[in-house]
N, C-alpha and C positions, 0 to 999 in steps of 0.2 A: 902851822902844824908841821910837826916833825915827820919826815918821810919814813916809811917802814923800810928797814934795811934787812938784807939777807942775813941769816943766822951764822952759818959756818961752824958752830959748835953748840954744845948744850947751853953754854952761857949765852951764845947768840940767840938760841931758841927762847931763852928766858927774856932776853931783851926784846925780841920780836913780839912775844906775848904781851909784855908790858906796853910796848909802843902801840899795839893794836888796841888794847884796853884804854890807854890814855887818849887815843884818837876818838874812840867811841864816846868816852866821857866828855871830851871837848865838844863834839858834835851834839850830844844830848844836852849839854849846858847851853849851847846856842839855841836849841829847840825851846828850852825853858825861857830864855831871854825873849824869843819870839812871842811866846805865849803871854808874857807880861808887858810887852811893848804896846804902845798906842798903835792903832791901825795904820796911821800915816807914817809910822817909823819902822814898819815891818819889812818893806821891800829890801833895804840893804842887808838885813839879817837873813832873809830868804836867799839873797844872792850869795852871801858868805857861806851859808849852809850848803847850797848847791855846789859851789866851788870846792868846798872841803870834802863833800861826799864824793865828787868826781875824782879828786886827787886820792882820797882814801881807797876807793874801789880799785883804781888803777894800780896802786901800790900793792894792795892785797892780792890782786890777780897775778901780778908779776912776781911777787916774793912769797907771801904766806901760802898761797894755794899751790905753788910749785913745791914747797916743802911738804905740805899735807898730802900731795899726790903720792909721795913715797910711803905713805901709811897703808898701802895695800888697798883692798876692796873698800873698806870703810872710808879711807881717805878719799878715794875716787868718788864714792857716793856723796860724801859731804861737800866736796868741791863742786860736783855737778849740781847739787841742790843750791849751793850758795851762788853759783854763777846764774842760775835761773832767777834767784831773788835779786841779784844785782841787775839783771836785764829788766826785771819788773820795775825796780826803783828808777833805773836810768830812763825808762819810757815815761814814767811819771815826771821825772825831772825835765825831760824834753817838753812834755805837755805844759808844765808850769812856765818854762822859759818862753814858749811860743804863744801862751795865752794872750788873747787880744780882747779882754773883757774888762769892764769897769766894775764888775760884780765882786766886790771885796769879800763878801760873805762866801760866795761859791769858791773863790780861790783859797780862802782860809780853810774851808772844809776840805778841799782837795789836798792842800798842803798838809793839814793835820792827819789826813788819811795816809799820805805818804810817810809822815813821821811815825805813825803806828807801825807801818810795814818795816821801816828802818829799825825801830826799836826791837821788834820781834826778830829781825835778822841779826842784830848785834847780840841779842840774848842767845840765839842758837849758835852763833860762832863761839861765844865765850863758854857756853855750856858743853858743846860737842867738839868743836874744832880745836880750840886752844889746848885742852887736855891731851888730845891726840898728838899735837905738836910736841908737847912735853915728853910724851911716851916714846917718841921716835928715837932710834939709836942715833948717836951723834954723827956717825959716818954718813947718814942720809942728809945731814944739814950742811954739806959742803957745796 
């Protein structure tokens, strides 16, 4: 997965938006792969999704959210909401990683619940946050 890079210009903001969307699509494609995989083949896919989500969240928090914060009150509100969603998903990820059960069905249901939360989060970012990034003056992107 390509790391999110700081923008530095309006072209950089466009690249940042594209990278965020591409990472979202990649993670969602892994979700679909998980859903079609045999039960005994799912753990490596889950591990890959958890790793990619952790990396994606870290990059968003370091780069994307820093840019969005320059978008005034609306930017601060969006970042605050997104950080709460990140914390919720991170807690679910930790719970999955520490699960010591052989109940595949319960783990699948919990993982699929986490996936619904991630999907909703991605949708909110793309609907609300990325357009704000595009609207920011380029001097905020340095």
